[in-house]
C-alpha positions in Angstrom: -23.3 10.5 -14.0 -21.4 8.7 -11.2 -21.0 4.9 -11.6 -21.4 2.4 -8.8 -19.3 2.8 -5.7 -16.1 0.9 -5.9 -14.3 0.4 -2.5 -10.7 0.1 -3.4 -9.7 -1.3 0.0 -11.3 -2.6 3.1 -11.5 0.1 5.8 -11.8 -2.4 8.7 -14.0 -0.2 10.7 -12.0 3.0 10.1 -13.8 6.0 8.7 -13.8 6.1 4.9 -13.3 9.1 2.6 -15.6 9.5 -0.3 -14.2 10.5 -3.7 -14.7 10.2 -7.4 -12.1 9.3 -10.0 -11.7 9.3 -13.7 -9.3 7.6 -16.2 -7.5 9.8 -18.7 -6.6 8.3 -22.0 -4.4 9.4 -24.9 -6.0 8.5 -28.3 -3.7 9.5 -31.2 -5.4 9.4 -34.6 -5.3 5.9 -36.1 -4.4 4.2 -32.8 -6.4 2.6 -30.0 -6.7 4.7 -26.8 -3.9 4.2 -24.3 -4.5 4.6 -20.5 -2.6 7.6 -19.4 -3.4 8.4 -15.8 -5.8 8.7 -12.8 -7.5 11.9 -11.6 -9.1 11.7 -8.2 -11.3 14.4 -6.5 -12.3 14.1 -2.8 -16.0 14.9 -2.4 -15.0 17.0 0.6 -13.3 19.4 -1.8 -9.8 20.6 -2.3 -7.3 20.1 -5.1 -7.2 16.8 -7.0 -4.8 13.9 -6.6 -3.4 12.3 -9.7 -0.8 10.1 -11.2 0.2 9.8 -14.9 2.5 7.8 -17.1 5.7 9.4 -18.2 6.0 10.1 -21.9 8.5 7.4 -22.6 6.4 4.6 -21.2 3.4 6.0 -23.1 5.3 5.9 -26.4 6.4 2.3 -25.8 2.7 1.3 -25.9 2.0 3.0 -29.2 2.3 1.1 -32.5 5.9 1.2 -33.9 4.7 2.9 -37.1 3.0 5.7 -35.1 5.1 8.6 -33.9 3.7 11.5 -31.8 4.0 14.9 -33.4 6.1 17.4 -31.5 3.1 19.4 -30.5 1.4 16.2 -29.1 4.5 15.2 -27.3 4.9 18.6 -25.7 1.2 18.5 -24.7 1.7 15.3 -22.8 4.9 16.5 -21.2 3.3 19.6 -19.7 -0.2 18.1 -19.0 0.5 17.1 -15.3 1.8 20.5 -14.5 -1.1 22.2 -16.2 -3.7 20.0 -14.5 -2.1 20.6 -11.1 -2.3 24.4 -11.6 -5.9 24.2 -12.7 -6.8 21.8 -9.9 -5.5 24.3 -7.3 -7.6 27.0 -8.9 -10.9 25.2 -9.4 -10.6 22.2 -7.1 -10.7 18.5 -8.0 -14.4 18.3 -8.7 -14.3 21.5 -10.8 -11.4 20.2 -12.8 -13.1 16.9 -13.6 -16.2 18.8 -14.6 -14.2 21.1 -16.8 -12.4 18.3 -18.5 -15.6 16.4 -19.2 -16.9 19.4 -21.2 -13.8 20.6 -23.0 -11.5 17.7 -24.0 -10.4 17.0 -27.6 -10.4 13.6 -29.2 -6.6 13.3 -28.4 -7.2 13.4 -24.7 -10.2 11.5 -23.3 -11.7 11.3 -19.9 -13.9 8.4 -18.7 -17.1 8.5 -16.8 -16.8 9.2 -13.1 -16.6 6.3 -10.6 -17.3 6.8 -6.9 -15.0 5.2 -4.4 -14.6 4.9 -0.6 -11.0 4.8 0.6 -9.1 5.1 3.9 -5.6 6.3 4.6 -3.5 8.5 2.3 -5.2 9.8 -0.8 -2.0 9.3 -2.9 -2.0 5.7 -1.9 -5.5 5.4 -3.2 -4.5 7.0 -6.5 -1.5 4.7 -6.8 -3.7 1.6 -6.4 -6.1 2.9 -9.0 -3.2 3.6 -11.3 -1.8 0.1 -10.8 -5.2 -1.5 -11.6 -6.3 0.6 -14.5 -3.2 2.2 -16.1 0.0 0.3 -15.4 0.1 -3.0 -13.4 3.9 -3.5 -13.7 5.3 -5.0 -10.6 8.9 -4.2 -9.6 9.7 -6.7 -6.9 11.2 -5.2 -3.8 11.4 -1.8 -5.5 7.7 -0.8 -5.7 6.1 -3.9 -4.4 6.5 -6.4 -1.5 5.3 -10.0 -1.3 2.1 -10.7 0.7 2.3 -13.8 3.0 -0.1 -15.4 5.4 1.5 -15.4 8.9 2.2 -19.1 8.8 4.0 -18.8 5.4 5.9 -15.7 6.6 7.1 -17.6 9.7 8.2 -20.5 7.5 10.2 -18.3 5.0 11.6 -15.7 7.3 11.8 -17.7 10.5 13.0 -21.1 9.2 14.4 -19.8 6.0 12.5 -22.3 3.9 10.6 -21.7 0.7 7.1 -20.4 0.9 4.8 -19.0 -1.8 3.6 -15.5 -1.6 -0.1 -14.8 -2.1 0.6 -11.8 -4.3 2.6 -8.6 -4.5 1.4 -5.3 -3.0 2.6 -1.8 -3.9 4.3 0.0 -1.0 4.6 3.7 -1.6 7.0 6.0 0.2 9.3 3.4 1.8 12.7 2.1 0.8 12.2 -1.6 0.2 14.5 -4.6 0.5 14.3 -8.4 0.1 14.2 -8.7 3.9 10.7 -7.2 4.0 7.3 -8.6 3.5 3.6 -7.8 4.1 1.2 -9.8 6.3 -2.3 -9.1 7.7 -2.6 -8.6 11.4 -6.0 -9.6 12.9 -7.1 -8.5 16.4 -7.4 -5.4 18.5 -4.6 -5.9 21.0 -2.2 -3.5 19.2 -4.8 -0.7 18.5 -4.6 2.1 17.9 -1.1 1.6 16.4 -2.2 -1.4 14.4 -5.9 -1.5 13.6 -7.7 -4.8 13.4 -7.2 -6.4 9.9 -4.4 -4.1 8.8 -1.9 -5.0 6.2 1.5 -4.4 7.8 5.1 -4.2 6.6 7.6 -6.4 8.5 11.4 -6.8 8.3 13.4 -10.0 9.1 15.6 -11.0 10.7 15.5 -8.8 13.9 19.0 -7.6 14.6 20.3 -6.2 17.9 18.4 -5.7 21.0 14.6 -6.4 20.8 13.7 -4.3 23.8 10.7 -2.1 23.1 10.2 -3.2 19.6 7.0 -4.5 18.1 7.7 -8.0 16.9 5.9 -10.8 15.1 6.1 -13.8 17.4 5.4 -17.5 16.7 4.2 -19.2 19.9 5.5 -22.7 19.6 3.2 -24.4 22.1 0.0 -23.2 20.4 -1.5 -25.8 18.0 -4.3 -23.6 16.6 -2.7 -21.8 13.5 -5.1 -18.9 13.9 -3.8 -18.2 17.4 -0.2 -19.2 16.9 1.1 -15.9 15.7 0.9 -12.6 17.5 2.3 -9.1 17.2 3.3 -7.6 20.6 5.7 -5.2 22.2 8.8 -7.0 23.4 9.8 -6.3 27.0 13.1 -7.8 28.2 13.1 -9.3 31.7 16.6 -10.6 31.9 20.0 -9.1 31.5 21.6 -7.7 28.3 24.9 -9.3 27.4 27.1 -8.3 24.5 24.3 -6.3 23.0 22.1 -9.5 22.8 19.0 -10.2 24.9 19.6 -13.2 27.1 16.8 -14.3 29.4 14.8 -17.3 30.5 11.5 -15.6 29.8 10.2 -12.5 28.0 7.1 -10.4 28.5 4.9 -9.6 25.5 2.8 -6.4 26.0 -0.2 -5.3 24.0 -0.7 -1.6 23.3 -4.5 -1.8 23.9 -5.1 -1.5 27.6 -8.1 -3.8 27.3 -5.7 -6.7 26.8 -3.2 -8.2 29.3 0.5 -8.8 28.9 1.9 -12.3 29.2 5.2 -14.1 29.6 6.8 -16.8 27.5 9.9 -18.9 28.2 12.6 -19.3 25.5 11.3 -22.7 24.4 7.8 -21.3 23.9 8.4 -18.7 21.2 10.4 -17.7 18.1 10.9 -14.2 16.9 9.9 -14.0 13.2 10.2 -10.3 12.2 9.9 -6.7 13.3 6.9 -4.5 12.6 7.8 -1.6 10.3 4.5 0.2 9.6 0.9 -0.2 8.7 0.3 -0.1 5.0 -2.0 2.8 4.3 -4.9 1.8 2.0 
């Protein structure tokens, strides 16, 4: 009974993994069902990936006059551990099939939905959780602002106000207000940065820039689509007092199909340093 395929992210030419996911809900008697968690099973097999609310956040969503019984509370507390053990034993697909046939009215499971995803499976689960279970955004704790490259250069290069396009969850990384996300288009930094990738950047760039991957604004380029580039910074001049001082710099691509080029100090501005590609 799989539903229509829902691609949770653009794969930008990268190979996609196929999986199915289901929403688990808690439905105490006399109360509407509350989204509880996401259970995802890769069609290639293996144990499931999942993410659930903690019991305290679940209780906050229930009506004030409704209190969970101790048995129900314990059930919710131990459910993730129990499902993990069963998933290791019977695999993700087997676990979903078992739940579909054996759940009570207190714990419900939705129809399966097929998805295609790339990158880390837990990141896929996190995004499904955010969309279908808990969309709370904790700015610079769980999420970073998404900017267009021009807006990023304005805010982090010139330190002027610029509006973010949205907030994106960034799992597995310690975040700060000096970080942001922008999409990098082009093949010059492949394979490190695939064409179309959402990337995490940090500004300002402190210390020597030698060998770092930097977001550069090329000041003598009028076309906004060509004005910003990510390249490896190669120092040509001398290093003085721990700071790069030179009349020109060399910007090097990682993809050997593209050529390096030089810019003089009046032709560029360093906006930020590349941190990592955001796995989707």
